[in-house]
N, C-alpha and C positions, 0 to 999 in steps of 0.2 A: 674179416670179412662180410659183406652183405645178404643179405638172406638170398639172393639171385648168384651171388655170387660162390655160394656155396652148394647150390645146387650145380654149380657147373662143373663139382665136384661126384655127382654120382648118372652114371651115361642115358638113365630108367627117362631122367628127365628128356630126353632129347630125342624116346624113341614115337613119338605125336608132336609134332609142327605144318607149317605151310606148305608142306611137300609137295600140293600139287598146278599145276604148270597151268597159265593162268591160255597157254596154245597147245593142243594137241594135233588139230588137222592141222594141213597144211607142211607136215614135219618130214627130213629124208624116212625116218623111223616105218613111215607110217605111205612110204610111197612103192608102190610095189608095179611099177607103171614100165615100160618096155623101155622106152628116155629117160624118165627121170626128171620128168614132169612135176614135183610131190607138189605143187600149189596147186593144183589142177587134179591134183588125183583124188584127194582128201581135203573136199571145199569146204566156207559156213555154214554152207547149206545141203550140206551134208552130213556134217558133223552133232544133230542132233541124231541121227536116225541108224550112225555109223558105228558097232565097236571098233575101238580098237584094238592094235594087239600091246603097244609099248609102252602106252599109263592114259595117265589122266589126265581133264581140262576140268576147272569152274571156278566164279568169281567166289575171293574169300574162299578158297581150297584149304581145308585141313584133312592132313593122314596122318599113317602110322608110317615108319622108313621103310617100309617094304608095299607099301601101295601096296596095299593090300582090302583099304575099308579108308574110303571118303564122303567127307563131309563139307556140303557148299552151299550157295545159297541160288535160289530159282527166284524171278521175280513176273508181274507181269501188269499189267499199265492197264489192262481191258483194250488196249487199242492195239497193238501190235499183232501179228501174222502168227509172234514165233513166239514162247516163252522167252526170257531172257537168262540164258540159264550160263553161257559163254558171253565175252566179248569179240565184238567183231570189230572189222576192218581190213585192209585194202590188201588183198596180193602184190607179188612185187609187180606182176603186171600188171593193176589196175591203180596202182600209186601212181603220181605223176612224176612221184619219187620214192619209187619204191614200192613195200609194203610199210603197212603204218594202222595206230589201232588208231579207234575215228569213233574213242569211247574219256571220257573224262573217270577215272578212280584215283588212291589215294594212298599211300603207305604211310599211316601219318606213327605207330608206334610198335614198338618189338624188343621181346627179351633174347639172351642170346638159348635160353631152351626155353621160348615161347607161353615161358609163363603166365604172362600175359602181350597181346597182343591185339591190335586195334587202324582198322582201316575205311576207307568213304567212298562207296559210290554214289554217281551223281548219275541219276534217272528221269529220264521226260517224261511229264504225262500223259503228253500226245503222242502219237504213232513214231517211231523211230525211223530213221529216213535212210534207212537203208541203202534202198536205189539210187536215191539223190545223192550220198555219197560217194559212188561206184560213179557216177555218170556224169556229175563235175570234178570228178578227178582225171574221170576217163579224156573228156574235155579240154582239160588243158595240160599243157604243155612242160618242158623242162627246166621253159623260164618264169612259168609261174607261179605264187604260194601254190603249198597246199592248199586244200578246200575243207577246214577243219568244226567239229560238231560244230563247236560254237557259233560258229559265220552263218548256219543252218537258221538261223536267231528262236530255235526253239525253247531258249536260256534267259529271253532278253526280258520277259517275264513274270520270269523268277516261276513258270508251269512243271515244276519237279521236284520231284522227292529226294533228300541227303536220306540215304542208306548207308547209318555206320553198322558193322560190325566187330564184334571183340569176343575174345576168343581168351578165356584162364582156364589154369590148370586146378583145381582142387588137392589132386598128387597127378605119379608119371600117367594112369594110365583114364585118369575123370577129370573130361574134357568140359565145360563150360563156353555154350555161344550165346550170346546179347549180340540183341538185331535192332538195333532204332531206328525208325523211319518219321521224317521229319519231313510236312507237306510244308515246303515254299512256296508253293502257290497262293492267288488272293483267290481263293475257293478254295470249297473243301472238294478234296477227290478222295477216291478206293483205288488199293494196290493190293494187289496177289505178288505172299509170298508162303512163301514153300524153301523153306529147312529142308533140304535134300541128301541122304545118303544113300552110299551105294558102296556094292563091290565091284573094283579091279576086272574084268573076268580073266580066269586064270584057269578058267576051264575048259576052255572053251576050245583050244589051240592045242595041246598036246605036246605041252615045252614047261621046265618049271627051272631051265637053266637061272632065273633070276636067284630062284634059292626058297620059291613059295612055292608046296606044292603044290600037283594037280586035284584041284576039288572042287563039289560043287558049295557053295555055305550056301544061309539062306538070312532073311532075318522074315517073323514073320509078328503076328498085331497081335499081343496079348488080352484078355478079358478088358484087365488095368487101366486100356489104353497107354502102354509103351508097347518098346517093336521089341525084341528077342534080338541079337546078334550072334548067331551060333553059326560058328569056322576053328578048323580044324588046329590049325594054328595060330591064330590069335586070342580063341578062348572064347567065352562067353560076353558080352555085352549089355549093355539097355543102353535104348537111345527113351531118352523123357522127352514133354511140350509139356509147354504152359497149357493151359485150358483144356476146351476140344479142337483141337483142327479135324479138318478129311485128313485122314490116311493112304495114301496111293499106292498102287504096289503094281512095278511092272520088271521087264526083267534085266539088265542090261546083256543085250542082244540085238542084232545089228534092225533092222528092220527091211527084209528083202522084199517083199513088195514094194515099198515106199524105191527101194535104191538101184533092185532090180529086174521087175516085174515078176518075180519070183513068190512063188503063195506056199513053200515048206518051211518057212520060221517057225519061231513064237508068236502066240494067239495077243504076249500083252510085251510088245520089243521095250528099244529103250527111248522111245519118242511117243509109249504110251500115254506116262503124266504130259503130255504135253497137247497130246491131242485132246486127251480130257476135258483136261484143261478151254486148250482155246473151242474145241468146235461140240466138246462135251460126250465127244465116242469112247462107245465102250472099250474103252483099250489098257484098264485098268487092272488087274486081280480081286475076282468078287472075294473070295475066298483070303484075300489081304497076306499075302505071301510074296518072298520074290525077292529078288536081289539089286532093288532100287526103291526108296519107298521114300516118300516127300510128308512133310506135315503142311495143309493147304489150310491156311488162312484168308480172309480178304477183312482186309482196316479200311477202317471209312475216318480222314481222319481232316479234322478240321481247320482250316489256314494259321497259318501258326503256329501247331498243335504235334504230337507227333505220340509215339503207340512201339512200345515194345514188346517183344517173344523172346524167351528165354525157350534152351534147349539147352540139354545134357546128354552125355555120351559117358556110361561109365562102367566098370567090369564088376562095381560088388551087391548089384542089384539094392539098392536104397532102398529103405522106406518113403521118403519123405526126400526125394533129387531135390527140389526146389524150395526148404526150408532155410539152408543155407546158403543159395545161388548169390543173392547179392553182398551179404555181405563177403564171402570169399574174389568175388570180381571184384570187391574196394579192396580188401587188401593185397592181394595182384598189383594194380594199381600205386599206389601207397609202394611195394616194394621195387617196382619198377623205380619211378623215380626217386626212391632211393640210390637202387643202381646207377643210376645217370648222374646224380645230385657228386654219389661220390666221385666218379671216373672225370666230369666235361670239366674240363677249365673253368677254376672261381673266378676270372676275371673277364672273364668271355664275355660279351653282351647276351641278355636275352634274344632276343634275334640270333644270333650266333648260336648259342644251345637248344634251339627249336631248330634251325636249320640241321646242326649237327644228327641228334638225334632223330629227324626226320631222315638222315639220309641212312643212318644206321638203323631203322626199321623198311627201311626200305630192302638192303642189303640182306636183312634177316628173313626178311617176307619173299625173298627170292631165291631161296634155298627151293631145289624142286628133288623129285624122285624121277633118276635118269635111268631110262632100261636100254640097252642097244647090241644088242649081238650081233655082229654084222654075220660070220658063220650059219647063224640061224635063217638068219633075215638075205641073207645070198640063197639061200636051199629052199625057203618054205615052211610050211607050220607039219604037221604029220596029218591032220585036217585039216586042211586049206588045200584047193589047187596049186602044182606049180607056179612060181610066178614067172613071166617069161625069161627066157633062155638068155636072152640079152642079157641078163642084168649080173652075171656071173663073172661078162667081163667091163662090166658099168662101175660106176659112182664105188668109191672106196672098196673096192673084192680084193687087191692089196692087203688088207690089214682085218686077215680073217680072226688073230687071233684074239679080236677085238672085244670082250665085255662086259663091257660097265651096266650096275646096279648096285642104285645107292644117293643117296644124298646128298647133294649139288650145288655151290652157288652159282649160280646162274646169271649169266649179263640183263635178261630181260626177260620173262617169263612167257611174255605177249611176244616180241621183236623175235629176239632171239634166245627157244627157254631150246637150249643148245649150247654145253660149253664150247669156251673158244680158249688156245690155251694162253694167253699172253694177258686176256681179261682175267683169264681166273686167278695169276699170278696176283697180278694186282688185287682184286677182291682180295685176297687172299690178306694183304699188306694194313688196308682198308680194316679187317674184319679181327686182328691179330690185337686192334685198342682192347676191344670189347671182348675175345675170342678168344687166345693166343694157340689154345687146344683145337677147336677147330679148323684155322687158321693153317695151323700145323698137318693136320689128316690129313684135310683140303690139297696140295701140295703136296702131299706122300703119294694121294691117289692117282695123283694126273703121272704121279713116272713110277709105277708100279706096272707088272707086265699084264695086267688084262688092258693099261692103257698104253703105257707106250707100244713101238714095234719093233722087233724082235733087232733089228739093226740100231736101234738106238733112238730113229725118229719118236719126236714129241706129237698126237695127233690136235690135227688144228682145229679142227671145228668138224661137225657131223655131215655140212653139205662138201668136203672136200680134206677130207685126216692128213690128207696127204704134201696140201699148201703147206706153207711156212711160217708160224708168223716168228716174232722176235726173242729169241733167245733170253726172256726177263727173270725164268724161273732162281739163278744162283744169285740173283740180285734180291732177289723177294725172298728169299731164304736168307742169307744174313741178315736182312732189314728185319725181317719177321721174331730172328732167334736175339736180337738186338736191342728189339723195341723190349721183349720180355726182358734181354738179361740187365735192362733200369730198371727193372719192378723189382726182383727180387733178387736177394745176397746175396753173397758171394758165397760158389760153393756148389749153387743149386744150377746153372748152366742145365740147357738143358740137349744134352753132347752128343747122346742117342738120335734125336732128330738133324744133329746138324754133319752126323757121320750118315746117314741113313739116304739122305739125301744129296749128299754128296756123290758118295758114290753111284748112285743111281743121274744122276747128270755128268757125271765122269763120261761113262755110257753114251749118252745124248751130244757131251763136247765132239766126240771122236766121230761121232756120223756128220755133226757140221762139217769137218775138217775133211773126211772118207768125201762127202760126197755135195758141198757149195763151195767149193772151191778149185772151181772146174779143170785151173792151168795149174793148181801145186804153187800159185806165190804168194799164200796168204794176201785175197785177192779175194774175199765173197761175194755169191751170186744168191742172193736169199728168194727171188722173185718180189711176187707184189709186201712180201713181210708186213703184212697188217694192217702197213697206210693205202689200201687199197686205189685209187686212180687221184692218189699223187704226180702221176711223173707224164711226160708227158705223152707214152703211149702204154699200154698195159706189158707193167714191167717182170711179166710171165712169160713173158712173149717168146718161142723159141724160131731162134732164124730158123731157116731152111739153108744157109752157107757158113753156119757156123760162127756167126756172131756172139756176142754177148755182152751181157749190162755188166760192170764193176761196179760193183756199189760203195758209196760213201758209206751208205745208215746199216749198209748186213756186216761190210766192216767193221762198222763203229759198236755195233752189237758186239761183234763176234770178240770184238779187243774189251769191251765192257765183260764182257761173258770170262773170260779168262781173269781180270782181275778181281772178279767175283767170287772165281772158283780157287786163286791165289789165293785169299785175304781170307775163305775160311779152310783152305788148308794152314796157314799158320795158327791161324786159331787152333787147332785141331792139333795140329805138330805142338804144343805149350802142353799136351796131358798122353799125345803119343808120337814117339821122334817121328814114327813109320809116314809120319806127314810130311817131313819135313824133303824129302825128296821133290809131293807133290807141286807143293809147294814152288819150289823151282821151276818146276817140267810148266808150269803155268804161267811164272813170269816168261820164260823165258818167250811162251808162246806168244804172251803180246807181245815181246821188245819186236819180232819179228813181224806181229800184222803192222805197227807201228813204223817199221821200216819201212816194211811193205807198203804202208799207203802215200808216204812221199817217194819213193822210188821203188813202183814195181819192173820187177824180174832186173832191176840194174839197168835199166832206160832212160832215169831220169825223170820220165813220168810218173806222178803219181796222180791222185784225187785233193792233194790240196791244188786250188791256183794262184800262182804269186802275185800278180797283178792284181784279183781282182780281192787278193787273203778272203776267201771260201775254199768250203770241199766240196765238188761235184761229183753227181757220177759222170760215166764214160761208157761209150757202146766202144769193146774191141771188137776190130774187125776180122772176118778169117784170115788177111796178111800179115796182122800184125798193128798196122796201124791205129790210133782209137780217136773216137768221134765226142768234144766233150760237152756234155750240158750244161751248160753256162747256165741256169736256172734256181732261184736265188728260191731257196723251201726249205723246210725241217728237217730233209735230208744232211743238207751240209751243217743245222747245228748238231746234231746225235752226238756227235765225236766226243761233246763236250762230256757224253754220259757216262766216257771212259776213264776213271780217276777216283784213285785210293787212297789214301792218307794214314804213311805206318809213323807210329809212339816211336821210337827211337831207344825206349824200352822193351818194347816185343821182338826189335831186329837184334839188341844188347841177347835177346835167350833164345837167338836163332839165330847162334855164327854160320851154321853153314849158308842160310841164306845171305845171312849179309855178305861174305866170302863170295856168291853167286853175281850177286849187284854189283860189286867192283872189278869184279871179271872181266864181265861185260865193260865196261867202263876203258880197261886198258885193251884189251883185247879185238875188242869191237862197237872203237867208238861210233862205226856210221851205222848203228844200233842206237847207243846212247845220245849223239846226238840228234837226231831226229823226235825225242822225248823229251819229255821236264828232265831237268839235272838230277836227277832224286838222291845222288849224293848232295847238295847242299843241301845242308840244313833249313828249313821255315821256323814257323812260330813254334816255340816247342822244338825244338831237334828234331821237326816233326819232317819228314818227308813225303815228297809226292810223287805219285807214277801217272802219266796223264800221255795223252795224243799230242796235248800243247799246251807250249812254252807261256810264259805272258803277255809275248807278243802274239801271237795265234788267240791268243782269248782273248784279250783286250779288242784285238782285227775280227772276232766275231762276234762279239759284244755290240758291236761300232753298230752294227747292222741287228742284231736284233732287238737293243734298245733304239730301236727310231721306229717314231712316231707313223713313218712315211711307210713303215718299211714291214716289220713284225713287230713289233712292241703296239698293244689294240690298249681300249682302256679296261678289257676283262683277260686280257694275259697273253701271253705268246701264238700266234695263228700259225698257220700252217703253211704257208705263202706270204711270201711280201707282198704287198699292199702295191708296190712299183709298176703292178704287170694286170690292174685295174683298169687302166688305161692304155697301155703297150703291152700285149700279148706276149709272148715271148712262142715263140715259134721254131721248129728243128726238121728240118729236111732230112729226109732219106732217102733212097732209090726213087724218086721222084716225088714223092709224096710229104706231106706238110701238116703237119702236128701242130696245134697250140697249147697252148698253157696259160687261163687266164688267172688272175686273184677272182673267185665266187665267197662272195664270205659265210654265209650261208647252206641253205639248196645247193646241190652241184646239179651243173647242164652237159653233165657226161656221162656216161651207163655202161664205160668203160669198165666196170669193173663191181656191178650189182647196183642195183638200182638206187638207194639210198645212201652212197659212200658218195664222202666229200671227205679227203683231204688239203682242198684247192683254195685253204685260207680260214675255212672256222678256227675257233680255238678249241682244243683239244684237252680235255684234262692228266689222259696220263702222261703226254710230253714234257706239259709245263710242268706235274709235279717232278718227272727227274731232273727237267733241268734246276729246279728250285734246289731240290737236294746235292745236285752238281755244282754250284755257285757257295752251298753250305761251305761242301767240301775243299773247294778253291779258299775261300776264306779259311779253316781252318788250318790250312799250311802261310798261305801270304798273311794273312789277321789283316792290319786295319794299316797296316804304308801299299793296299793296295787298291786303288779307288782309277772308279772310271764318270764318265761323265750319265748321268743319266734325270732327263729322258735325254738322246744326242739333239744337240743344242741348247743346251736349256742350260751351258757353262756350269753346273751344278755337279760336283765331283761326290759318289758314295762310295760306300765302303762294298765289297760282292756278299757281303752278307743284309749293309740296307738294301738291296737290289733285289735275294734272295724273300727278301719279307714285304719290300714293293707290289713284289711280284704275288704270294701268298695273299693279300689283301686285296689287288685285282683280281685274283680267283673268287675268293669268301664271293666280294664283292656283287656277283652272280645272281646271286641266291638270298644277300638281307637285301631289303628297303634302302634306299636312296634316303636322299634330302624330301622329298618328294615324295615317299611313301608306298613307291614301287618296289616289285625287284625286277629287276632288269631280265631273268631267266624269261615273265611271262611275256616278254612280246611289251607291244601297245596296245592291244586287247581289254576296252574298261572293264566286261566282266573280272577280271582279274583285281580290280581292286576295292567289290564286293567283299560283304563281310563272313560272304561265307565261304568265300575264294584264296583271300588276298592269305591267309595264314599256312595255305599248304603246300607243298610245295611239292616241283616233278625233278626228277633230276634228267636230263636229257642224255644224250647219246655225246653232242657238242656243241659250241654255240657260236652263234654270230661275230664272225670278227669284227664288227663293226660297232654292236646294241647287246649285244651278251646273250640275245635273243636265245631261246633252249630249242635244238634242231633235231631232228633224229630221233631214231627211239626213244620215247618221253618218260618209260622207267630204267634206262641204262644206270641204276642204281650200283653196278660197277662197279666201274674205274674210277666213272666221276663220283661212287659213295668215296674215293680220295679224300674230297673234299674237306670231312670229318677229319680225317690226319690231318690236314692242313690247318684245320682249327686251333685243333690241341699243341701243333708244331708252334705257331704264330705266338700262343703263350708260353711255349716252352722256354724258346728262344729271345722273346721282349717283355719281360715283368716288370 
């Protein structure tokens, strides 16, 4: 075991980490409006003056696991009107494609215990163009590209600072922060640097439901120019800093005068340090005490030179805290290198290793302390005015049991500083490669009683917990268990985890069956199902006449769910026969769903279209008739995900299950004939359970692997490219709806400003397609081949197809023959030596050229590329 792997055995090493959000303003939690307009209730302009109720934000933030004490970076270039204490971005209404962070920052390195981590922030030397970014994006339409920070030209002459922030831990409660500033500009330049320490305000609201005592902590400057940290729960800490900075203190209290024109607030409010540095205002406490403190440095840096500041927060009260500082940082970096050297595929290229390590770094940096008590949020706090009464029937009012307080893996700490149920499952699969215990803990967290609704529903995301995401948690649990099993000797299976998640997911499966099968015919209506605007119309639409959408993807997700639960039950049954009947129950359910997909209610009408050889959604009208949505999208490919391969040895060990399989063949041939012939043995006497027999699989692949339809240079598109020149139209009640292929940004605001499933490449769907192809290959072997790409005349195996798709996805991030990374698009600045090797992991990717689109630090499911690099070399050595 490497030293970092040894640390993973000690929970104390996880207690401090990068758990500070990149954005708290504009979130649902901080919204106490009557109309639910979260973006305008707390704005970026208010953020420096407004004390948050539910969390904190900062640049390169670091805090304890309860987010009681936070450490982060503030900067001022001498030109801006405010300190750079937080990242700036556009709200959902300001951006022409929705919310969008307008900063340049990169998560470069991190270890699972956060013993070492590093990031980079690029800060212009001229005034930051806040209003220009708002105005220009406001002028542009949904058909125009977004106006980005690089488009302003502020970086063209390299007049910017590269600010690297490193954290290293000398011990579980000993944090070393290094700030290194490089002047990339052609002339000497000055920069104000303010490492800032503050307490989350846990004393002003009269509430301690997050487990933090309702007390008043204190930061005090000592005679030796260190800052003592006094906290009844955390205990005593000391903050030390290089040299002789100007120490500035204020309170983490709202500036009521600025926000509400009320003058009964603190004399030294939250923005006191900002006002003092920018305007020279007397807004910092001359007694040098408070709940927020900053060490103020003014660095004068020559062109091409750099300057470094060191800060240490530790609990021992060291006499000489800087003596061993550099040696510790160097050692932790060496240990991080050893950790990744041990884990990364030896045959991977150096560039692939760089991409993989930064993908993991982004996921680790994107952990966040998340606090949301819905009951308290709706009712208001004892020490605050009561919220408007409209809130009691507004957003999330049926989720009164939800109390979340802990460290959670987030999709993107700026654009999505809240969890989403299916994103989270994909995060766990990627994180399991480097930290399986954390991955399992996170998956269990989502299903515990403080998250799951009493009726069994999993919360979707904080904007609408009652929305529905695809039920991929059982798949993720089995994938994580299997990944860990490959690395452990026999007898060390984590059956406790598998049993625990299985029982919780049984409740969720039952919720799906009871709530999302409107007609009781095993055809499911999940609504938007996380695919946002992929449909012709909003798939959450409730029609007044009772018509409803019967979804190929919703039904296929449930078939996949049933197979995942069946497989987990079969695994558990090897150790406890009580699970035999559960495996049979989920096998039965899979068959009933499979039969319904082809023959709904014995009407000979199903979701498979024989003429087109494709799966389609359909609208079931109130009179029982159906209107089929004959549009080729990934909705029609999702049935491929419902596939499971059973080893003959496993079936021999579970005779009751095998007998049930044989019983169905003889007694329900109508169902048996709708799925793969599971009694027919494949390679190695394996059995195939799938919605697809060989013919239907080949039919879907004929479209999926066609470069004029789904196959792009960098993965499978969300919508067939045939609709670029010939949009699909659908008429309902004299209204015509159009769906066109859009390779990147959305031209529809049907479901969210920056949502787009109408063409781009999405990593999670591609990942599941690759995994499904691998499973089909396990059964069919080398004898089953398909043409790839369509029209080439070349026949390859399904394993080879999976490998080709894996390479296409990895190539989004790696350098091409010209040394360019497709993810960056065509902006020439990304070829600069100080840009080209810092990778961003976007939400989704242009279906034509691979350019990154949407959230720029969506290292949640996009971080799956790290696991794909592993998979590439595991499969083809």
